[in-house]
C-alpha positions as CSV (number, residue, x, y, z in Angstrom):
1,M,-83.5,-100.1,-51.4
2,K,-84.0,-102.1,-48.3
3,K,-87.6,-103.5,-47.7
4,I,-89.6,-101.0,-45.7
5,L,-90.2,-102.9,-42.4
6,G,-89.9,-100.0,-40.0
7,F,-93.4,-100.2,-39.0
8,L,-93.5,-104.0,-38.7
9,L,-93.1,-104.2,-34.9
10,A,-96.1,-101.8,-34.2
11,A,-98.2,-103.8,-36.8
12,V,-97.6,-107.2,-35.3
13,L,-98.4,-105.9,-31.7
14,V,-101.6,-104.4,-33.0
15,L,-102.9,-106.6,-35.7
16,A,-102.1,-110.2,-34.1
17,A,-103.7,-108.9,-30.9
18,A,-106.7,-107.7,-33.0
19,G,-107.1,-111.0,-34.5
20,C,-107.6,-112.6,-31.1
21,A,-110.2,-110.2,-30.2
22,S,-114.0,-110.8,-30.4
23,A,-115.0,-111.3,-34.1
24,P,-117.2,-108.6,-35.6
25,A,-120.4,-109.3,-37.4
26,A,-120.1,-111.4,-40.6
27,S,-120.2,-109.6,-43.8
28,S,-120.3,-111.0,-47.5
29,A,-119.1,-107.7,-49.1
30,P,-115.4,-107.2,-49.4
31,A,-114.3,-104.6,-46.9
32,A,-111.4,-102.7,-48.8
33,S,-111.9,-99.2,-47.9
34,S,-109.2,-97.5,-45.7
35,Q,-111.7,-96.2,-43.3
36,A,-113.0,-99.8,-42.8
37,A,-109.6,-100.9,-42.7
38,A,-108.5,-98.4,-39.8
39,A,-111.8,-99.5,-37.9
40,A,-110.9,-103.0,-38.3
41,A,-107.4,-102.7,-37.0
42,A,-108.2,-100.7,-34.0
43,E,-108.4,-103.4,-31.4
44,A,-105.4,-103.7,-29.2
45,P,-103.6,-105.2,-26.4
46,A,-99.8,-106.3,-26.9
47,V,-98.9,-109.6,-28.0
48,N,-95.6,-111.6,-27.7
49,L,-93.7,-111.3,-30.9
50,S,-92.4,-115.3,-30.4
51,G,-96.1,-115.9,-31.8
52,V,-95.2,-114.8,-35.2
53,P,-95.4,-117.7,-37.6
54,Q,-92.1,-118.6,-39.5
55,F,-94.1,-118.3,-43.0
56,V,-94.7,-114.8,-42.2
57,N,-91.1,-114.2,-41.5
58,D,-90.3,-116.1,-44.7
59,A,-92.7,-113.7,-46.7
60,Y,-90.6,-110.8,-45.7
61,L,-87.3,-112.3,-46.4
62,K,-88.6,-113.3,-49.8
63,A,-90.1,-109.9,-50.6
64,S,-88.5,-107.8,-53.3
65,E,-86.8,-104.4,-52.2
66,D,-89.1,-101.9,-53.4
67,V,-92.4,-102.7,-51.5
68,L,-94.2,-101.9,-48.5
69,I,-95.4,-104.8,-46.5
70,G,-98.6,-105.1,-44.4
71,I,-99.6,-107.8,-41.9
72,G,-103.1,-108.7,-40.8
73,T,-104.9,-111.2,-38.6
74,Y,-108.3,-112.6,-38.0
75,K,-109.2,-115.3,-35.3
76,I,-111.2,-118.0,-37.0
77,G,-110.3,-121.0,-34.4
78,N,-111.4,-124.3,-35.8
79,D,-114.4,-123.1,-37.9
80,M,-113.3,-123.3,-41.5
81,S,-116.5,-121.7,-42.4
82,K,-115.0,-118.5,-41.2
83,M,-112.2,-118.6,-43.6
84,S,-113.6,-116.4,-46.5
85,M,-114.6,-113.7,-44.0
86,G,-111.4,-114.0,-42.1
87,K,-109.3,-113.5,-45.3
88,T,-111.4,-110.4,-46.1
89,M,-110.8,-109.0,-42.6
90,A,-107.1,-110.1,-42.5
91,E,-106.6,-108.4,-45.8
92,T,-108.3,-105.3,-44.7
93,R,-106.1,-104.9,-41.5
94,A,-102.9,-105.8,-43.7
95,R,-104.0,-102.6,-46.0
96,A,-104.6,-100.8,-42.9
97,D,-101.0,-101.4,-41.9
98,I,-99.7,-100.3,-45.3
99,A,-101.9,-97.2,-45.2
100,R,-100.2,-96.2,-41.7
101,Q,-96.8,-96.3,-43.4
102,L,-98.0,-94.3,-46.3
103,Q,-99.3,-91.6,-44.0
104,S,-95.8,-91.4,-42.3
105,I,-94.2,-91.2,-46.0
106,V,-96.7,-88.4,-46.8
107,K,-95.9,-86.5,-43.7
108,N,-92.0,-86.7,-44.5
109,M,-92.7,-85.7,-48.0
110,V,-94.7,-82.5,-47.1
111,T,-92.3,-81.6,-44.4
112,D,-89.3,-81.9,-46.6
113,Y,-91.0,-79.8,-49.1
114,T,-92.3,-77.0,-46.7
115,A,-88.7,-76.8,-45.4
116,A,-87.4,-76.1,-48.9
117,S,-90.2,-73.8,-49.9
118,E,-92.2,-70.8,-48.8
119,L,-95.4,-72.9,-48.3
120,D,-96.8,-71.5,-44.9
121,P,-97.5,-74.3,-42.1
122,G,-101.3,-74.1,-42.6
123,A,-101.2,-74.5,-46.3
124,A,-98.8,-77.5,-45.7
125,A,-101.0,-79.1,-43.1
126,S,-104.0,-78.8,-45.7
127,F,-101.9,-80.3,-48.6
128,Q,-100.9,-83.1,-46.3
129,E,-104.7,-83.9,-45.3
130,S,-105.6,-83.7,-48.9
131,I,-103.1,-86.3,-50.0
132,T,-103.8,-88.6,-47.1
133,Q,-107.6,-88.3,-47.8
134,A,-107.0,-89.1,-51.7
135,L,-104.9,-92.0,-50.8
136,A,-107.3,-93.3,-48.5
137,K,-109.9,-93.2,-51.4
138,A,-107.6,-95.2,-53.8
139,D,-108.2,-98.2,-51.3
140,L,-104.5,-99.4,-52.1
141,K,-105.9,-101.4,-55.1
142,G,-102.4,-102.1,-56.2
143,S,-101.8,-104.3,-53.0
144,K,-101.7,-107.9,-53.3
145,T,-101.7,-111.0,-50.8
146,V,-98.3,-113.0,-51.0
147,A,-98.9,-115.3,-48.1
148,M,-101.7,-116.6,-46.0
149,N,-102.0,-119.4,-43.5
150,T,-103.3,-120.2,-40.2
151,Q,-101.4,-121.0,-36.8
152,D,-103.3,-121.7,-33.5
153,G,-106.7,-120.7,-34.9
154,L,-105.3,-117.3,-36.1
155,L,-105.3,-116.5,-39.8
156,W,-102.3,-114.5,-41.0
157,V,-102.2,-112.7,-44.1
158,V,-99.0,-110.8,-45.6
159,M,-99.6,-108.1,-48.4
160,E,-97.2,-106.3,-50.8
161,Y,-97.7,-102.9,-52.2
162,S,-95.1,-102.2,-54.8
163,K,-93.3,-98.9,-55.4
164,S,-94.9,-98.8,-58.9
165,A,-98.4,-99.0,-57.3
166,A,-97.6,-96.3,-54.9
167,A,-96.3,-93.9,-57.7
168,K,-99.7,-94.1,-59.4
169,D,-101.6,-93.5,-56.3
170,F,-99.3,-90.8,-54.9
171,D,-99.4,-89.1,-58.4
172,A,-103.1,-89.0,-58.5
173,A,-103.4,-88.0,-54.8
174,T,-100.9,-85.2,-55.0
175,A,-102.9,-83.8,-58.0
176,A,-106.0,-83.5,-56.0
177,G,-103.9,-82.0,-53.3
178,K,-102.6,-79.3,-55.6
179,L,-106.3,-78.5,-56.6
180,A,-107.0,-78.1,-52.9
181,V,-103.9,-76.0,-52.1
182,P,-102.6,-74.1,-55.2
183,A,-99.6,-72.8,-53.3
184,A,-98.3,-76.4,-53.6
185,A,-98.4,-76.5,-57.3
186,A,-94.4,-77.0,-57.4
187,F,-94.6,-80.2,-55.4
188,D,-92.8,-83.1,-57.3
189,A,-94.6,-86.1,-56.0
190,L,-92.7,-88.8,-57.7
191,S,-89.3,-87.5,-56.8
192,R,-90.1,-86.9,-53.3
193,M,-91.8,-90.1,-52.9
194,D,-88.5,-91.9,-54.0
195,N,-86.5,-89.8,-51.3
196,A,-89.3,-90.7,-48.8
197,F,-89.2,-94.3,-49.4
198,D,-85.3,-94.2,-49.1
199,K,-85.6,-92.4,-45.7
200,A,-88.2,-95.1,-44.5
201,A,-86.0,-97.9,-45.4
202,G,-83.0,-96.5,-43.8
203,G,-83.4,-98.3,-40.6
204,G,-83.4,-101.7,-42.3
205,P,-85.6,-104.9,-41.6
206,V,-87.2,-105.6,-38.2
207,P,-86.6,-109.3,-37.4
208,V,-89.7,-111.4,-37.0
209,G,-90.3,-114.8,-35.8
210,D,-87.5,-117.3,-34.6
C-alpha cells in the first residue's frame, strides 16, 4: 500500500503558516485533544512549499507503507526555552493533520456503506458524526513522532499513525456509532477501513522539499 500523503499539500500550506503566526499563551500541560488540535491548527495564510525542510521530506520517504503521516509546526525563533512548549504545539498540529485525514476516510467508509445498504441518508449522517466524535475522543494515542528539528526558527514535527493503531480506534469508534445508530449494525469497520485506506492512497505521494 502506498503511503497516504494525499493531504500533505494542504497540511503544509496551513500548518507551516500556523507556525509562523503569533504564539499562543504558554501552557505546561500536553495539548493532545483533537478539539485543541483543530483550534491550534486553524491559523492560515499560504506558504511557499520550497520552505519545507529536507528532513521532513526524508521522513516521508522512510515511512512504512501502512501509515498516515501528519506534519506540525511552531515558531520558536532563537528562544530555546520555547522548545518544550513548541514540541507540544507542533505535535498537536500534526495530530490535527492526521485527524483531518481520518475524517475523510470515515466519510468514504460511510458513503460506500450507505450506497450498498438501505441505510437512509439521515441515519448515515448521524452514524458518520458518531464515528468522527468517537475518534476525536481517542486523541490518536497510537501516533508517534518520527522526526523533529528546527529550520529558520520554525520547529517542524512529523508524526506517524499506523494502520494497526487506526484499526483499534476505528473498531471502538464504530462500536460507539452503532449504539447511536442501530440501523448501521451490519457495518464492518475493519474491512471497510482497509478499502478506504487503499482509496486514500491511490493517488500516490505528494513530493515535498527540494
